[in-house]
C-alpha positions in Angstrom: -80.7 135.7 41.5 -82.4 139.1 41.3 -79.4 140.5 39.5 -79.6 137.8 36.8 -83.3 138.6 36.2 -82.5 142.2 35.7 -79.7 141.5 33.3 -81.9 139.0 31.4 -84.6 141.6 31.0 -82.2 144.2 29.7 -80.8 141.8 27.2 -84.2 140.9 25.9 -85.0 144.6 25.4 -81.8 145.4 23.6 -81.7 142.3 21.4 -85.3 142.5 20.3 -85.4 146.2 19.9 -82.4 146.5 17.6 -81.3 143.1 16.2 -84.0 140.5 16.2 -87.3 142.4 15.8 -88.3 139.8 13.2 -88.5 137.1 15.9 -91.9 138.4 17.0 -93.3 135.0 18.2 -90.3 134.5 20.5 -90.8 137.9 22.0 -94.6 137.5 22.4 -93.9 134.3 24.3 -91.9 136.3 26.9 -95.1 138.2 27.8 -96.3 135.0 29.5 -93.1 134.5 31.5 -93.7 134.1 35.2 -91.2 136.8 36.1 -92.2 140.4 35.6 -88.5 141.3 35.1 -88.8 139.4 31.8 -92.3 140.6 30.8 -91.5 144.3 31.3 -88.7 144.6 28.8 -90.7 142.3 26.4 -93.5 144.9 26.3 -91.1 147.7 25.8 -89.5 145.9 22.9 -92.8 145.0 21.3 -94.4 148.4 21.4 -92.7 149.8 18.3 -93.2 146.7 16.2 -96.0 146.9 13.6 -97.7 143.5 13.6 -101.3 142.5 14.3 -100.1 139.7 16.6 -98.2 142.2 18.7 -101.2 144.5 19.0 -103.4 141.6 20.3 -100.7 140.6 22.8 -100.3 144.1 24.1 -104.0 144.4 24.6 -103.9 141.3 26.8 -101.0 142.9 28.8 -103.5 145.5 30.0 -104.7 142.8 32.4 -101.2 141.8 33.6 -100.8 141.4 37.4 -97.7 143.7 37.3 -98.5 147.4 37.3 -95.4 148.3 35.2 -96.4 145.8 32.5 -99.9 147.3 32.4 -98.4 150.8 32.3 -96.1 150.0 29.4 -98.9 148.3 27.5 -101.1 151.4 28.0 -98.2 153.6 26.8 -97.9 151.3 23.7 -101.6 151.9 23.0 -100.8 155.7 22.8 -98.1 155.0 20.2 -100.3 152.7 18.2 -103.7 154.4 18.6 -105.3 151.0 18.1 -109.1 151.2 18.2 -109.4 147.4 19.0 -108.1 148.1 22.4 -111.0 150.4 23.5 -112.9 147.9 25.7 -109.8 146.7 27.4 -108.5 150.3 28.0 -111.9 151.4 29.4 -111.7 148.6 32.0 -108.2 149.8 32.9 -109.6 153.2 33.9 -110.4 151.5 37.2 -106.8 150.2 37.6 -105.3 150.6 41.1 -102.1 152.2 39.8 -102.3 155.9 39.1 -99.8 155.8 36.2 -101.7 153.0 34.5 -104.9 155.1 34.6 -103.1 158.1 33.4 -101.6 156.3 30.4 -104.9 154.6 29.6 -106.7 158.0 29.5 -104.0 159.3 27.2 -104.4 156.3 25.0 -108.2 156.7 24.8 -107.7 160.3 23.8 -105.2 159.3 21.1 -107.6 156.7 19.7 -110.4 159.3 19.7 -113.3 156.9 19.9 -116.6 158.4 21.2 -117.3 155.2 23.2 -114.7 156.4 25.7 -116.5 159.7 26.6 -118.8 158.3 29.2 -116.2 156.1 31.0 -113.7 159.0 30.9 -116.3 161.3 32.4 -116.8 158.9 35.3 -113.2 159.7 36.3 -114.3 163.1 37.4 -113.6 162.2 41.0 -110.4 160.2 40.5 -108.1 160.7 43.5 -105.1 161.6 41.4 -105.1 165.1 39.8 -102.7 164.0 37.1 -105.2 161.3 36.0 -108.0 163.9 36.0 -105.8 166.2 33.8 -105.1 163.3 31.4 -108.8 162.6 31.3 -109.5 166.2 30.4 -106.9 166.2 27.7 -108.3 162.9 26.3 -111.8 164.3 26.2 -110.6 167.4 24.3 -109.1 165.1 21.6 -112.3 163.2 21.0 -114.1 165.0 18.2 -117.7 164.7 19.3 -120.2 167.3 20.3 -121.0 165.6 23.7 -117.4 166.1 24.9 -118.3 169.7 25.9 -121.0 168.5 28.3 -118.4 166.2 29.9 -115.6 168.7 30.1 -117.6 171.4 31.8 -118.1 169.0 34.7 -114.4 169.3 35.4 -114.5 173.1 35.7 -115.6 172.7 39.4 -112.5 170.6 40.3 -110.8 171.7 43.5 -107.4 171.6 41.9 -106.4 174.8 39.9 -104.3 172.6 37.5 -107.3 170.5 36.5 -109.5 173.6 36.1 -106.8 175.3 34.0 -106.4 172.2 31.8 -110.2 172.0 31.3 -110.4 175.7 30.4 -107.5 175.3 28.0 -109.2 172.3 26.4 -112.5 174.1 25.9 -110.6 177.0 24.2 -108.9 174.5 21.9 -112.2 172.9 20.9 -113.6 176.4 20.2 -117.2 175.5 20.7 -119.5 178.5 21.2 -121.3 176.7 24.0 -118.2 176.9 26.2 -118.4 180.8 26.5 -121.1 180.8 29.1 -119.1 178.4 31.3 -115.8 180.2 30.8 -116.8 183.8 31.6 -117.1 183.2 35.4 -113.5 182.0 35.5 -112.3 185.5 34.6 -112.7 186.2 38.3 -110.8 183.1 39.4 -107.4 184.3 40.6 -105.8 181.0 39.8 -107.0 180.5 36.2 -108.2 183.9 35.0 -105.4 184.3 32.4 -106.1 180.8 31.0 -109.8 181.7 30.8 -109.0 184.9 28.8 -106.8 183.0 26.3 -109.5 180.3 25.9 -112.2 182.8 25.3 -109.9 184.6 22.8 -109.5 181.3 20.9 -113.2 180.9 20.6 -113.2 184.4 19.1 -116.1 186.5 18.0 -118.8 184.5 19.9 -117.1 185.6 23.1 -117.1 189.3 22.5 -120.7 190.2 23.7 -120.2 188.1 26.9 -116.8 189.8 27.6 -118.3 193.3 27.2 -121.2 192.3 29.6 -118.6 191.1 32.1 -116.9 194.5 31.9 -120.2 196.1 33.0 -120.7 193.8 36.0 -119.9 196.1 39.0 -121.3 194.0 41.8 -118.1 192.3 42.8 -115.5 193.5 45.3 -112.9 195.9 43.7 -110.0 193.5 43.6 -112.1 190.8 41.9 -113.4 193.4 39.5 -109.8 194.3 38.8 -108.8 190.8 38.0 -111.8 190.3 35.8 -111.3 193.5 33.8 -107.6 192.7 33.3 -108.6 189.3 31.9 -111.4 190.8 29.7 -108.9 193.3 28.2 -106.4 190.5 27.5 -109.1 188.3 25.8 -110.4 191.2 23.6 -106.8 192.2 22.6 -106.0 188.5 21.7 -109.2 188.3 19.6 -107.8 191.3 17.7 -109.5 193.0 14.7 -112.8 191.4 15.5 -112.9 193.4 18.7 -112.3 196.8 17.0 -115.9 197.7 16.1 -117.4 196.6 19.5 -114.7 198.6 21.3 -115.4 201.7 19.1 -119.0 201.4 20.2 -117.9 201.2 23.9 -116.1 204.5 23.5 -119.5 206.1 23.8 -120.5 204.2 26.9 -121.8 206.4 29.7 -119.4 204.7 32.2 -116.0 206.3 32.0 -114.3 203.1 33.1 -115.8 201.2 30.1 -114.6 204.0 27.8 -111.1 203.8 29.3 -111.0 200.0 28.8 -112.2 200.3 25.2 -109.5 202.9 24.5 -106.9 200.6 26.1 -108.0 197.6 23.9 -107.8 199.8 20.8 -104.4 201.0 21.9 -103.2 197.4 22.0 -104.8 196.4 18.7 -103.6 199.5 16.8 -106.2 199.4 14.0 -106.6 202.4 11.7 -110.4 202.0 11.8 -110.2 203.4 15.4 -108.4 206.7 14.5 -111.4 209.0 14.1 -113.3 207.6 17.2 -110.1 208.0 19.2 -109.7 211.6 18.0 -113.2 212.3 19.4 -112.1 210.8 22.7 -109.4 213.5 23.0 -112.4 215.7 24.0 -113.7 213.3 26.6 -114.4 214.8 30.1 -112.5 212.0 31.7 -108.7 212.6 31.7 -107.8 208.9 31.7 -109.9 208.4 28.5 -108.1 211.3 26.9 -104.7 210.1 27.9 -105.2 206.5 26.7 -106.8 207.8 23.4 -103.7 209.9 22.8 -101.4 206.9 23.6 -103.4 204.8 21.1 -103.2 207.4 18.4 -99.4 207.5 18.9 -99.2 203.7 18.5 -101.3 203.8 15.3 -99.3 206.7 13.9 -102.0 208.0 11.5 -101.4 211.6 10.2 -105.1 212.4 10.7 -104.3 212.6 14.4 -101.6 215.2 14.3 -103.6 218.4 14.3 -106.0 217.2 17.0 -103.1 216.1 19.2 -101.3 219.4 18.9 -104.5 221.2 20.1 -104.4 218.9 23.1 -101.0 220.1 24.1 -102.9 222.8 26.0 -104.7 220.1 28.1 -104.3 221.1 31.8 -103.9 217.5 33.0 -100.3 216.5 33.2 -100.8 212.9 32.2 -102.8 213.9 29.2 -100.2 216.4 28.2 -97.5 213.7 28.6 -99.4 211.2 26.5 -100.1 213.7 23.7 -96.4 214.8 23.6 -95.3 211.1 23.4 -97.9 210.4 20.7 -96.5 213.2 18.5 -93.0 212.0 19.1 -94.0 208.5 18.0 -95.7 209.8 14.9 -92.4 211.5 14.2 -91.5 213.2 10.9 -95.0 213.5 9.5 -95.7 215.8 12.5 -92.8 218.1 12.0 -94.4 220.6 9.5 -97.4 221.0 11.8 -95.2 221.5 14.9 -93.0 224.1 13.1 -96.1 226.2 12.5 -96.5 226.5 16.3 -93.0 227.6 17.2 -94.1 231.2 16.9 -97.5 230.7 18.5 -98.6 233.4 20.9 -99.3 230.8 23.5 -95.9 230.2 25.2 -97.0 226.8 26.4 -97.8 225.6 22.9 -94.6 227.1 21.6 -92.4 225.4 24.2 -94.2 222.1 23.8 -93.7 222.2 20.0 -89.9 222.9 20.6 -89.5 220.1 23.0 -91.3 217.6 20.7 -89.2 218.7 17.7 -86.1 218.2 19.7 -87.1 214.6 20.5 -88.0 213.9 16.9 -84.6 215.1 15.9 -85.6 216.2 12.4 -83.0 218.7 10.9 -85.8 220.8 9.4 -86.3 222.2 12.9 -82.8 223.6 13.3 -83.2 227.0 11.6 -86.6 227.7 13.2 -85.2 226.7 16.6 -82.1 228.9 16.2 -84.4 231.8 15.4 -86.4 231.0 18.6 -83.2 231.7 20.7 -83.9 235.4 20.1 -87.3 235.2 21.8 -87.9 237.5 24.7 -89.3 234.7 26.9 -86.4 233.0 28.8 -88.3 229.7 29.1 -88.8 229.6 25.3 -85.1 230.4 24.7 -84.0 227.7 27.2 -86.4 225.1 25.6 -85.1 226.0 22.1 -81.4 225.5 23.2 -82.3 222.2 24.8 -84.1 221.0 21.6 -81.1 222.0 19.5 -78.9 220.1 21.8 -81.1 217.0 21.3 -80.9 217.3 17.6 -77.1 217.5 17.7 -76.5 218.5 14.1 -73.0 219.7 13.0 -74.5 222.9 11.8 -74.9 223.9 15.5 -71.2 224.3 15.9 -71.3 227.2 13.4 -73.7 229.3 15.6 
């Protein structure tokens, strides 16, 4: 008997979905069948049929005694986005079945009627986290100013997935009011990256609050580390709008703020930052100097060449490394300047220029490097030979 019911239901779904969709009245009548094995496929078959009679019948199915029929009816509301179903759908937010409540929330979001905001907000304490996530997503789709006030209530949810969905939704909406609520989540180990992305989507209104967060030093070091990493990510994602505020931060009295500002500018690579970054090559903090050099190497502006060459005499190994790499990245435009220093009286500057020229591999450096092999300093001679080996031009076989 059970087998026959299942087969009957499958046949109804197949026939009415593909061959007899015009027999709407017959299919609607199956929605009142005493057996749910018949009602379930009838709902599935009706959900794609565009007919006012169908819509009314599916709305009535939201009250069906079978949870699957109610679930399929709610799913049909998502596909149709029928505003007439609002009141019935709102009542179904109290359904005993988790999946029904989830589909109902999705349907209300799809319809986008502001009447659903308050009932959806009341689902704040729903036992099922997937229902709460669906509610958050639904609220984010309803284009109404009061949705922000409802969404922020879900930021305190004990489930990281719900908090993450809420943060993401606030970012998608892009309302300036959300910034104040999102900033504290830059410290939340579970959702800090999502918070950074959300603040970046809100854009320029987030910048001042992000900079203020950088200057908050009251937290434990590991929390501070998470927060600063997130702030950097947000400022980088905001992009060019962050450039001027970060340039201003290069003059901050706190070296860690100057370091972060230089790092953000390194990631954004905007030419507006070239001159301020050149000034940072003189900073008394080695990390600021190193990151500034790295940033100049990424931007590849010729104005940085001469100041970078001067910094090859920096006594800090990391700064020296960063400066060398920056000149290598700038490449051919730096060759003429570097050639001028091959005969420098300072052996360190001379060898540094030779090493960098070898890495750039520009053939203009071959003759000057060959001449350097005659130098009295064995370290300079060795560096010149290594540089020529890196260039690897055929002319070298004639030496």
